[in-house]
MOPAC internal coordinates of N, CA, C and O (Angstrom, degrees):
PM7 1SCF
backbone

  N    0.0000 0     0.00 0     0.00 0    0    0    0
  C    1.5820 1     0.00 0     0.00 0    1    0    0
  C    1.5091 1   100.10 1     0.00 0    2    1    0
  O    1.2310 1   122.44 1   -40.64 1    3    2    1
  N    1.3566 1   112.93 1   139.36 1    3    2    1
  C    1.4133 1   123.40 1   178.63 1    5    3    2
  C    1.5706 1   107.13 1  -118.85 1    6    5    3
  O    1.2310 1   123.01 1   -30.03 1    7    6    5
  N    1.3551 1   111.84 1   149.97 1    7    6    5
  C    1.5249 1   118.79 1   175.20 1    9    7    6
  C    1.5556 1   109.75 1   -65.62 1   10    9    7
  O    1.2310 1   121.11 1   -45.31 1   11   10    9
  N    1.3313 1   115.47 1   134.69 1   11   10    9
  C    1.5455 1   115.57 1  -177.37 1   13   11   10
  C    1.4596 1   110.93 1   -75.11 1   14   13   11
  O    1.2310 1   119.96 1   170.33 1   15   14   13
  N    1.3928 1   117.67 1    -9.67 1   15   14   13
  C    1.5812 1   118.46 1   179.73 1   17   15   14
  C    1.4438 1   111.17 1   -98.89 1   18   17   15
  O    1.2310 1   116.61 1   137.87 1   19   18   17
  N    1.3540 1   124.05 1   -42.13 1   19   18   17
  C    1.5167 1   122.66 1  -174.15 1   21   19   18
  C    1.5254 1   108.43 1  -121.38 1   22   21   19
  O    1.2310 1   119.81 1   175.45 1   23   22   21
  N    1.2556 1   117.97 1    -4.55 1   23   22   21
  C    1.5322 1   119.64 1   174.99 1   25   23   22
  C    1.5874 1   108.78 1    73.85 1   26   25   23
  O    1.2310 1   119.97 1  -172.02 1   27   26   25
  N    1.2461 1   117.66 1     7.98 1   27   26   25
  C    1.5844 1   116.16 1   174.94 1   29   27   26
  C    1.4063 1   110.14 1   -70.80 1   30   29   27
  O    1.2310 1   123.63 1   -22.01 1   31   30   29
  N    1.4183 1   110.64 1   157.99 1   31   30   29
  C    1.4381 1   119.47 1  -177.22 1   33   31   30
  C    1.5483 1   110.12 1  -103.66 1   34   33   31
  O    1.2310 1   120.28 1   179.95 1   35   34   33
  N    1.3710 1   117.07 1    -0.05 1   35   34   33
  C    1.3606 1   129.57 1  -175.36 1   37   35   34
  C    1.5370 1   107.71 1   -80.64 1   38   37   35
  O    1.2310 1   121.23 1  -105.51 1   39   38   37
  N    1.4412 1   115.25 1    74.49 1   39   38   37
  C    1.4464 1   121.57 1  -174.83 1   41   39   38
  C    1.5223 1   111.13 1  -115.20 1   42   41   39
  O    1.2310 1   122.85 1   -35.56 1   43   42   41
  N    1.3878 1   112.15 1   144.44 1   43   42   41
  C    1.5408 1   115.54 1   175.22 1   45   43   42
  C    1.5010 1   109.48 1  -127.71 1   46   45   43
  O    1.2310 1   121.22 1   -27.88 1   47   46   45
  N    1.2407 1   115.28 1   152.12 1   47   46   45
  C    1.4810 1   116.17 1   172.86 1   49   47   46
  C    1.4814 1   112.67 1   -70.50 1   50   49   47
  O    1.2310 1   119.80 1   -42.73 1   51   50   49
  N    1.3166 1   118.00 1   137.27 1   51   50   49
  C    1.5190 1   120.43 1  -170.18 1   53   51   50
  C    1.5166 1   110.80 1  -135.19 1   54   53   51
  O    1.2310 1   119.41 1  -128.95 1   55   54   53
  N    1.4232 1   118.73 1    51.05 1   55   54   53
  C    1.2821 1   123.42 1   178.46 1   57   55   54
  C    1.4595 1   116.39 1    87.45 1   58   57   55
  O    1.2310 1   119.11 1    22.81 1   59   58   57
  N    1.3935 1   119.31 1  -157.19 1   59   58   57
  C    1.3835 1   123.77 1  -177.37 1   61   59   58
  C    1.6830 1   111.07 1  -137.80 1   62   61   59
  O    1.2310 1   123.08 1   -34.49 1   63   62   61
  N    1.3338 1   111.69 1   145.51 1   63   62   61
  C    1.4341 1   110.72 1   174.50 1   65   63   62
  C    1.5040 1   114.33 1   -69.02 1   66   65   63
  O    1.2310 1   119.95 1    -4.70 1   67   66   65
  N    1.4512 1   117.71 1   175.30 1   67   66   65
  C    1.4123 1   115.23 1   177.44 1   69   67   66
  C    1.5352 1   114.55 1   -73.63 1   70   69   67
  O    1.2310 1   121.68 1   176.67 1   71   70   69
  N    1.3622 1   114.40 1    -3.33 1   71   70   69
  C    1.4097 1   119.74 1   175.04 1   73   71   70
  C    1.5380 1   106.84 1   -94.09 1   74   73   71
  O    1.2310 1   114.65 1   174.41 1   75   74   73
  N    1.2689 1   127.74 1    -5.59 1   75   74   73
  C    1.3894 1   126.73 1   178.07 1   77   75   74
  C    1.6128 1   112.39 1    99.96 1   78   77   75
  O    1.2310 1   119.94 1   177.32 1   79   78   77
  N    1.1835 1   117.72 1    -2.68 1   79   78   77
  C    1.5091 1   121.39 1   177.17 1   81   79   78
  C    1.3424 1   116.86 1   -72.26 1   82   81   79
  O    1.2310 1   115.45 1   -35.81 1   83   82   81
  N    1.2935 1   126.24 1   144.19 1   83   82   81
  C    1.4731 1   123.63 1   176.48 1   85   83   82
  C    1.4785 1   113.33 1   -74.93 1   86   85   83
  O    1.2310 1   122.66 1   -46.26 1   87   86   85
  N    1.3891 1   112.51 1   133.74 1   87   86   85
  C    1.5682 1   116.25 1  -172.36 1   89   87   86
  C    1.6128 1    96.97 1  -101.13 1   90   89   87
  O    1.2310 1   121.95 1   -22.36 1   91   90   89
  N    1.3256 1   113.86 1   157.64 1   91   90   89
  C    1.3470 1   122.31 1   178.93 1   93   91   90
  C    1.5757 1   107.17 1  -133.32 1   94   93   91
  O    1.2310 1   119.90 1   -24.27 1   95   94   93
  N    1.3629 1   117.79 1   155.73 1   95   94   93
  C    1.3422 1   120.73 1   179.15 1   97   95   94
  C    1.6336 1   105.58 1  -139.42 1   98   97   95
  O    1.2310 1   121.71 1   -41.48 1   99   98   97
  N    1.3908 1   114.34 1   138.52 1   99   98   97
  C    1.4560 1   129.00 1   178.73 1  101   99   98
  C    1.5191 1   104.27 1   -77.14 1  102  101   99
  O    1.2310 1   118.29 1   -58.44 1  103  102  101
  N    1.4417 1   120.86 1   121.56 1  103  102  101
  C    1.4596 1   115.12 1   170.14 1  105  103  102
  C    1.5419 1   113.47 1   -78.76 1  106  105  103
  O    1.2310 1   122.04 1   175.58 1  107  106  105
  N    1.2938 1   113.69 1    -4.42 1  107  106  105
  C    1.4101 1   116.43 1  -173.66 1  109  107  106
  C    1.6260 1   110.49 1   -89.06 1  110  109  107
  O    1.2310 1   122.98 1   132.40 1  111  110  109
  N    1.3261 1   111.90 1   -47.60 1  111  110  109
  C    1.5418 1   117.74 1  -175.68 1  113  111  110
  C    1.5695 1   110.95 1  -111.96 1  114  113  111
  O    1.2310 1   120.92 1   166.38 1  115  114  113
  N    1.2866 1   115.85 1   -13.62 1  115  114  113
  C    1.4871 1   118.53 1  -174.73 1  117  115  114
  C    1.6059 1   121.28 1    85.77 1  118  117  115
  O    1.2310 1   123.62 1   176.83 1  119  118  117
  N    1.3471 1   110.66 1    -3.17 1  119  118  117
  C    1.3655 1   115.25 1   179.69 1  121  119  118
  C    1.5442 1   121.10 1   -70.24 1  122  121  119
  O    1.2310 1   121.94 1   -52.09 1  123  122  121
  N    1.3290 1   113.90 1   127.91 1  123  122  121
  C    1.5406 1   120.72 1  -174.43 1  125  123  122
  C    1.5101 1   103.93 1   -93.85 1  126  125  123
  O    1.2310 1   121.23 1   -39.09 1  127  126  125
  N    1.3965 1   115.26 1   140.91 1  127  126  125
  C    1.4883 1   119.84 1   176.11 1  129  127  126
  C    1.4494 1   110.44 1  -163.16 1  130  129  127
  O    1.2310 1   122.70 1   -20.72 1  131  130  129
  N    1.3613 1   112.42 1   159.28 1  131  130  129
  C    1.4069 1   127.68 1   178.11 1  133  131  130
  C    1.4910 1   111.48 1   -98.25 1  134  133  131
  O    1.2310 1   115.05 1   -45.65 1  135  134  133
  N    1.2841 1   127.00 1   134.35 1  135  134  133
  C    1.4386 1   128.23 1  -175.29 1  137  135  134
  C    1.5504 1   113.70 1   -59.30 1  138  137  135
  O    1.2310 1   121.74 1   123.73 1  139  138  137
  N    1.2377 1   114.28 1   -56.27 1  139  138  137
  C    1.5097 1   114.91 1   179.44 1  141  139  138
  C    1.6115 1   103.10 1  -123.17 1  142  141  139
  O    1.2310 1   120.40 1   -90.22 1  143  142  141
  N    1.2833 1   116.84 1    89.78 1  143  142  141
  C    1.5993 1   119.92 1   179.36 1  145  143  142
  C    1.5277 1   112.86 1   -60.74 1  146  145  143
  O    1.2310 1   118.48 1   -52.00 1  147  146  145
  N    1.1770 1   120.50 1   128.00 1  147  146  145
  C    1.4710 1   122.58 1   176.01 1  149  147  146
  C    1.6695 1   113.18 1   -87.06 1  150  149  147
  O    1.2310 1   122.32 1   169.96 1  151  150  149
  N    1.3518 1   113.16 1   -10.04 1  151  150  149
  C    1.4012 1   116.63 1   178.29 1  153  151  150
  C    1.6137 1   105.89 1  -121.33 1  154  153  151
  O    1.2310 1   119.79 1   -50.16 1  155  154  153
  N    1.1795 1   118.00 1   129.84 1  155  154  153
  C    1.4774 1   121.03 1   179.80 1  157  155  154
  C    1.5172 1   115.69 1   -98.25 1  158  157  155
  O    1.2310 1   119.86 1     8.00 1  159  158  157
  N    1.2219 1   117.86 1  -172.00 1  159  158  157
  C    1.4560 1   125.54 1   172.51 1  161  159  158
  C    1.5196 1   109.77 1   -64.21 1  162  161  159
  O    1.2310 1   118.64 1   -30.89 1  163  162  161
  N    1.4137 1   120.20 1   149.11 1  163  162  161
  C    1.3663 1   122.07 1   179.17 1  165  163  162
  C    1.6833 1   108.60 1   -78.59 1  166  165  163
  O    1.2310 1   118.36 1   -50.95 1  167  166  165
  N    1.3503 1   120.74 1   129.05 1  167  166  165
  C    1.3847 1   126.05 1  -173.59 1  169  167  166
  C    1.5373 1   108.62 1   -68.50 1  170  169  167
  O    1.2310 1   120.29 1   -11.95 1  171  170  169
  N    1.3073 1   117.06 1   168.05 1  171  170  169
  C    1.4086 1   128.94 1  -175.96 1  173  171  170
  C    1.6378 1   106.50 1   -69.28 1  174  173  171
  O    1.2310 1   121.00 1   140.64 1  175  174  173
  N    1.3575 1   115.69 1   -39.36 1  175  174  173
  C    1.4643 1   114.50 1  -174.26 1  177  175  174
  C    1.5589 1   111.16 1   -71.16 1  178  177  175
  O    1.2310 1   123.46 1   145.76 1  179  178  177
  N    1.2930 1   110.96 1   -34.24 1  179  178  177
  C    1.5023 1   116.23 1   173.68 1  181  179  178
  C    1.4650 1   112.26 1   -59.82 1  182  181  179
  O    1.2310 1   119.20 1   138.80 1  183  182  181
  N    1.3652 1   119.13 1   -41.20 1  183  182  181
  C    1.4836 1   125.44 1  -173.48 1  185  183  182
  C    1.5379 1   106.04 1   -70.50 1  186  185  183
  O    1.2310 1   119.43 1   141.53 1  187  186  185
  N    1.3588 1   118.69 1   -38.47 1  187  186  185
  C    1.3820 1   123.71 1   177.46 1  189  187  186
  C    1.5167 1   109.24 1   -64.03 1  190  189  187
  O    1.2310 1   119.28 1   134.48 1  191  190  189
  N    1.2854 1   118.97 1   -45.52 1  191  190  189
  C    1.3916 1   123.47 1  -178.83 1  193  191  190
  C    1.6584 1   110.74 1   -60.44 1  194  193  191
  O    1.2310 1   123.60 1   137.13 1  195  194  193
  N    1.2452 1   110.70 1   -42.87 1  195  194  193
  C    1.4885 1   118.98 1   176.09 1  197  195  194
  C    1.5342 1   114.81 1   -62.76 1  198  197  195
  O    1.2310 1   121.83 1   133.37 1  199  198  197
  N    1.3463 1   114.10 1   -46.63 1  199  198  197
  C    1.4586 1   116.65 1   167.13 1  201  199  198
  C    1.4578 1   116.12 1   -45.88 1  202  201  199
  O    1.2310 1   121.36 1   125.84 1  203  202  201
  N    1.3720 1   115.01 1   -54.16 1  203  202  201
  C    1.3822 1   117.86 1  -178.37 1  205  203  202
  C    1.6166 1   116.13 1   -64.57 1  206  205  203
  O    1.2310 1   120.77 1   147.82 1  207  206  205
  N    1.2722 1   116.12 1   -32.18 1  207  206  205
  C    1.4875 1   124.47 1   168.81 1  209  207  206
  C    1.4363 1   115.70 1   -59.93 1  210  209  207
  O    1.2310 1   121.35 1   137.52 1  211  210  209
  N    1.4221 1   115.02 1   -42.48 1  211  210  209
  C    1.3564 1   119.83 1   172.88 1  213  211  210
  C    1.4649 1   121.16 1   -64.81 1  214  213  211
  O    1.2310 1   123.03 1   146.31 1  215  214  213
  N    1.4428 1   111.81 1   -33.69 1  215  214  213
  C    1.3926 1   110.55 1   173.17 1  217  215  214
  C    1.4592 1   117.55 1   -75.07 1  218  217  215
  O    1.2310 1   120.89 1   166.77 1  219  218  217
  N    1.3724 1   115.91 1   -13.23 1  219  218  217
  C    1.4306 1   123.49 1   170.86 1  221  219  218
  C    1.4883 1   115.12 1   -82.49 1  222  221  219
  O    1.2310 1   124.08 1   176.42 1  223  222  221
  N    1.3713 1   109.77 1    -3.58 1  223  222  221
  C    1.4421 1   121.00 1  -179.64 1  225  223  222
  C    1.5513 1   114.73 1    59.14 1  226  225  223
  O    1.2310 1   123.79 1  -139.16 1  227  226  225
  N    1.3926 1   110.34 1    40.84 1  227  226  225
  C    1.6260 1   109.19 1   177.78 1  229  227  226
  C    1.5254 1   103.57 1   -77.84 1  230  229  227
  O    1.2310 1   122.15 1   -15.93 1  231  230  229
  N    1.3010 1   113.49 1   164.07 1  231  230  229
  C    1.5521 1   116.94 1   179.05 1  233  231  230
  C    1.5325 1   108.71 1   -75.79 1  234  233  231
  O    1.2310 1   124.39 1   -32.04 1  235  234  233
  N    1.2091 1   109.18 1   147.96 1  235  234  233
  C    1.5555 1   117.98 1  -179.33 1  237  235  234
  C    1.5004 1   113.36 1   -54.09 1  238  237  235
  O    1.2310 1   119.70 1   141.07 1  239  238  237
  N    1.3549 1   118.18 1   -38.93 1  239  238  237
  C    1.4072 1   118.54 1  -177.87 1  241  239  238
  C    1.5910 1   109.46 1   -69.97 1  242  241  239
  O    1.2310 1   121.85 1   145.51 1  243  242  241
  N    1.3178 1   114.06 1   -34.49 1  243  242  241
  C    1.5578 1   117.71 1   170.26 1  245  243  242
  C    1.5161 1   114.44 1   -62.61 1  246  245  243
  O    1.2310 1   121.26 1   136.15 1  247  246  245
  N    1.2993 1   115.20 1   -43.85 1  247  246  245
  C    1.5109 1   116.84 1   176.77 1  249  247  246
  C    1.5017 1   111.21 1   -63.11 1  250  249  247
  O    1.2310 1   119.15 1   135.80 1  251  250  249
  N    1.3199 1   119.22 1   -44.20 1  251  250  249
  C    1.4417 1   125.67 1   179.77 1  253  251  250
  C    1.5217 1   107.51 1   -59.00 1  254  253  251
  O    1.2310 1   120.90 1   135.94 1  255  254  253
  N    1.2676 1   115.89 1   -44.06 1  255  254  253
  C    1.5923 1   114.99 1  -172.15 1  257  255  254
  C    1.4876 1   105.34 1   -76.49 1  258  257  255
  O    1.2310 1   115.90 1   143.74 1  259  258  257
  N    1.2872 1   125.39 1   -36.26 1  259  258  257
  C    1.4843 1   125.72 1  -178.89 1  261  259  258
  C    1.4714 1   113.73 1   -66.14 1  262  261  259
  O    1.2310 1   121.36 1   137.44 1  263  262  261
  N    1.3889 1   115.01 1   -42.56 1  263  262  261
  C    1.4680 1   119.57 1  -173.96 1  265  263  262
  C    1.4197 1   112.69 1   -91.57 1  266  265  263
  O    1.2310 1   119.19 1   164.16 1  267  266  265
  N    1.3671 1   119.15 1   -15.84 1  267  266  265
  C    1.4508 1   118.80 1  -177.50 1  269  267  266
  C    1.5330 1   116.68 1    87.70 1  270  269  267
  O    1.2310 1   120.85 1  -177.21 1  271  270  269
  N    1.2215 1   115.97 1     2.79 1  271  270  269
  C    1.5108 1   120.88 1   176.52 1  273  271  270
  C    1.3991 1   114.59 1   -84.47 1  274  273  271
  O    1.2310 1   117.05 1   -19.95 1  275  274  273
  N    1.3900 1   123.22 1   160.05 1  275  274  273
  C    1.3850 1   121.34 1  -178.09 1  277  275  274
  C    1.6372 1   105.08 1   -81.70 1  278  277  275
  O    1.2310 1   121.38 1   -23.59 1  279  278  277
  N    1.2340 1   114.96 1   156.41 1  279  278  277
  C    1.3934 1   119.78 1   175.71 1  281  279  278
  C    1.5460 1   115.40 1   -66.16 1  282  281  279
  O    1.2310 1   120.22 1   149.22 1  283  282  281
  N    1.2934 1   117.18 1   -30.78 1  283  282  281
  C    1.4170 1   127.05 1  -179.08 1  285  283  282
  C    1.5435 1   107.60 1   -71.63 1  286  285  283
  O    1.2310 1   120.24 1   138.25 1  287  286  285
  N    1.3643 1   117.15 1   -41.75 1  287  286  285
  C    1.4639 1   124.73 1   173.42 1  289  287  286
  C    1.4868 1   112.52 1   -62.63 1  290  289  287
  O    1.2310 1   120.18 1   140.73 1  291  290  289
  N    1.3497 1   117.27 1   -39.27 1  291  290  289
  C    1.4508 1   129.11 1  -179.37 1  293  291  290
  C    1.4712 1   107.57 1   -66.39 1  294  293  291
  O    1.2310 1   117.05 1   136.22 1  295  294  293
  N    1.2874 1   123.21 1   -43.78 1  295  294  293
  C    1.4695 1   124.24 1  -177.78 1  297  295  294
  C    1.3651 1   108.31 1   -70.34 1  298  297  295
  O    1.2310 1   116.51 1   137.31 1  299  298  297
  N    1.3240 1   124.23 1   -42.69 1  299  298  297
  C    1.4681 1   121.70 1   176.45 1  301  299  298
  C    1.4769 1   112.28 1   -62.20 1  302  301  299
  O    1.2310 1   119.30 1   143.64 1  303  302  301
  N    1.2817 1   118.94 1   -36.36 1  303  302  301
  C    1.3567 1   123.87 1   175.19 1  305  303  302
  C    1.5579 1   112.55 1   -65.24 1  306  305  303
  O    1.2310 1   118.28 1   142.02 1  307  306  305
  N    1.1583 1   120.88 1   -37.98 1  307  306  305
  C    1.5390 1   123.17 1  -179.31 1  309  307  306
  C    1.4701 1   101.12 1   -76.39 1  310  309  307
  O    1.2310 1   114.79 1   140.05 1  311  310  309
  N    1.2368 1   127.48 1   -39.95 1  311  310  309
  C    1.5053 1   125.90 1  -179.13 1  313  311  310
  C    1.5170 1   109.08 1   -62.68 1  314  313  311
  O    1.2310 1   118.45 1   139.90 1  315  314  313
  N    1.1905 1   120.56 1   -40.10 1  315  314  313
  C    1.5179 1   124.06 1   173.00 1  317  315  314
  C    1.4046 1   110.17 1   -62.23 1  318  317  315
  O    1.2310 1   116.88 1   127.09 1  319  318  317
  N    1.3404 1   123.53 1   -52.91 1  319  318  317
  C    1.4244 1   120.68 1   172.54 1  321  319  318
  C    1.4742 1   114.16 1   -53.81 1  322  321  319
  O    1.2310 1   117.69 1   142.63 1  323  322  321
  N    1.2575 1   122.00 1   -37.37 1  323  322  321
  C    1.4896 1   120.52 1  -179.65 1  325  323  322
  C    1.4191 1   110.38 1   -66.92 1  326  325  323
  O    1.2310 1   119.23 1   142.21 1  327  326  325
  N    1.3349 1   119.08 1   -37.79 1  327  326  325
  C    1.4865 1   126.35 1  -176.77 1  329  327  326
  C    1.5206 1   108.87 1   -65.79 1  330  329  327
  O    1.2310 1   119.56 1   155.36 1  331  330  329
  N    1.4196 1   118.44 1   -24.64 1  331  330  329
  C    1.4764 1   125.75 1  -178.21 1  333  331  330
  C    1.6192 1   111.26 1   -77.87 1  334  333  331
  O    1.2310 1   119.89 1   155.96 1  335  334  333
  N    1.3413 1   117.81 1   -24.04 1  335  334  333
  C    1.3480 1   121.52 1   177.33 1  337  335  334
  C    1.3466 1   117.34 1   -75.05 1  338  337  335
  O    1.2310 1   119.63 1   -56.05 1  339  338  337
  N    1.4031 1   118.31 1   123.95 1  339  338  337
  C    1.4389 1   113.63 1  -179.38 1  341  339  338
  C    1.5124 1   120.06 1   -60.27 1  342  341  339
  O    1.2310 1   117.42 1   -40.34 1  343  342  341
  N    1.3674 1   122.51 1   139.66 1  343  342  341
  C    1.3533 1   122.32 1  -167.42 1  345  343  342
  C    1.5265 1   111.86 1   -99.25 1  346  345  343
  O    1.2310 1   122.26 1   168.27 1  347  346  345
  N    1.4366 1   113.27 1   -11.73 1  347  346  345
  C    1.4777 1   117.65 1   173.55 1  349  347  346
  C    1.4489 1   113.01 1   -81.56 1  350  349  347
  O    1.2310 1   125.08 1   -41.47 1  351  350  349
  N    1.3042 1   107.84 1   138.53 1  351  350  349
  C    1.5388 1   115.78 1   173.98 1  353  351  350
  C    1.5162 1   107.90 1  -111.49 1  354  353  351
  O    1.2310 1   124.98 1   -44.78 1  355  354  353
  N    1.3850 1   108.04 1   135.22 1  355  354  353
  C    1.5432 1   111.58 1  -179.49 1  357  355  354
  C    1.4930 1   108.10 1   -98.85 1  358  357  355
  O    1.2310 1   120.63 1   -54.65 1  359  358  357
  N    1.2858 1   116.40 1   125.35 1  359  358  357
  C    1.4531 1   128.13 1  -173.08 1  361  359  358
  C    1.6011 1   101.38 1  -112.60 1  362  361  359
  O    1.2310 1   119.37 1   -59.75 1  363  362  361
  N    1.4067 1   118.81 1   120.25 1  363  362  361
  C    1.4788 1   125.44 1   170.73 1  365  363  362
  C    1.4237 1   105.60 1  -105.00 1  366  365  363
  O    1.2310 1   122.87 1   -25.10 1  367  366  365
  N    1.3192 1   112.10 1   154.90 1  367  366  365
  C    1.5035 1   126.04 1   177.23 1  369  367  366
  C    1.5040 1   106.22 1   -74.97 1  370  369  367
  O    1.2310 1   115.15 1   -43.09 1  371  370  369
  N    1.2718 1   126.80 1   136.91 1  371  370  369
  C    1.3691 1   127.94 1   178.99 1  373  371  370
  C    1.5098 1   112.38 1   -84.14 1  374  373  371
  O    1.2310 1   117.06 1   -50.15 1  375  374  373
  N    1.3014 1   123.20 1   129.85 1  375  374  373
  C    1.3860 1   123.88 1  -179.90 1  377  375  374
  C    1.5488 1   112.10 1   -66.72 1  378  377  375
  O    1.2310 1   118.34 1   -44.81 1  379  378  377
  N    1.2394 1   120.77 1   135.19 1  379  378  377
  C    1.4703 1   123.88 1  -171.44 1  381  379  378
  C    1.6083 1   104.65 1   -95.77 1  382  381  379
  O    1.2310 1   120.12 1   -46.98 1  383  382  381
  N    1.1828 1   117.38 1   133.02 1  383  382  381
  C    1.5792 1   120.53 1   177.00 1  385  383  382
  C    1.3720 1   109.57 1   -90.50 1  386  385  383
  O    1.2310 1   120.35 1   -45.62 1  387  386  385
  N    1.2891 1   116.93 1   134.38 1  387  386  385
  C    1.5277 1   127.88 1  -176.09 1  389  387  386
  C    1.5224 1   106.24 1   -84.46 1  390  389  387
  O    1.2310 1   120.10 1   180.00 1  391  390  389

């Protein structure tokens, strides 16, 4: 078995996931992984649907339930979206009419 990050063969067992699958850790780069993951990355179509639901201001629990993502993943995704929004507000002086 090779590390998916650095392809090293220096792998150790590192406990189990909450689904009961064995977890491994690369001693070279520190990456943790599962050999045959049953859950993959969230596809782009689902992310677009989540963005639309967020604009409609649906509750996070409802979005997670509808799209099938975990609430934890959804919160991380929302936090990343928030970090992408510029936090500076540009204030311009108003022109006075004479």
